[in-house]
Structures are given as structure tokens and as C-alpha cells.
Steps between C-alpha positions, in 0.01 A plus 500: 500500500461308821193281535349718773564825304337646198553795276354682206699562189434769241643528148501781244534446124606773260387492137772649279393832358240587761476591864208422729395639834178411668323424823536123458153460351575572134784427264497736202679456175529744203520382139699565293804539722782752426401581144683748271251754361590768246394867544141544373436127508241326716492173694211329680586375850298266720523398861406165650443390857338826606233539764256790469562818292835529319659845453784564249776757560816597315825662624857545387722708272288443192135588459183350363136440585271212594137467400294400682662562837296228671418144404695175438636628168621835368660642188829686556618761249861618521549874437871545580809280534636386836438229750141469621360293788140381452332396821168320554351519849184334622255599771618209721841667537692301238718654235743398229722695264685454173758716324432636154813569297 
């Protein structure tokens, strides 16, 4: 960069096993990341780095439930086999996902 010029640089880091999208104000992370959970088994998940209310959602070829659906932690119960994506979204616009096998 020339002495009379300036610039701004941005970098993005990816944590293996999770994806993160946000508005630049929050960086969310789900734990545990990419677990294997048997049918009828449960797993407690937590999210860190959130701002405001966190909402949990599931999607994919398998099925299960989360309880509670809001808060910084939730209990997931798998009801059928298949790949499931668990997503935590906060009220600041941030979200992060992990795959449940």
C-alpha cells in the first residue's frame, strides 16, 4: 500500500463443523459440533456469543424435537434416522448451524 493510500481488510474464519452467518455484531457457536445421536436419544446443545433471544430450529431428512425452542441451551431428541441441521438464531440477526448424524 502506498504511503498516501489506505485500505480496510476483512477476514473470515470458519470453525470446522459449524457455519455462522450474522450481521457483523455477533459470532455464534454451537456446542457440541457435529455429534452422532442415536434414534430416541437426547443431547443438550448450547450456543455462545449470542445477542438477545436465541431461537432453535431443526431441518433435514431425519426428524427430532428441541425443548425449549428459545434460550441459550436446548435439549434435542432424535425421533428418526437421517441427517439433521440444528440452527440457533439470535435476535441481532446472527445464526449458526451444526449437522447431527
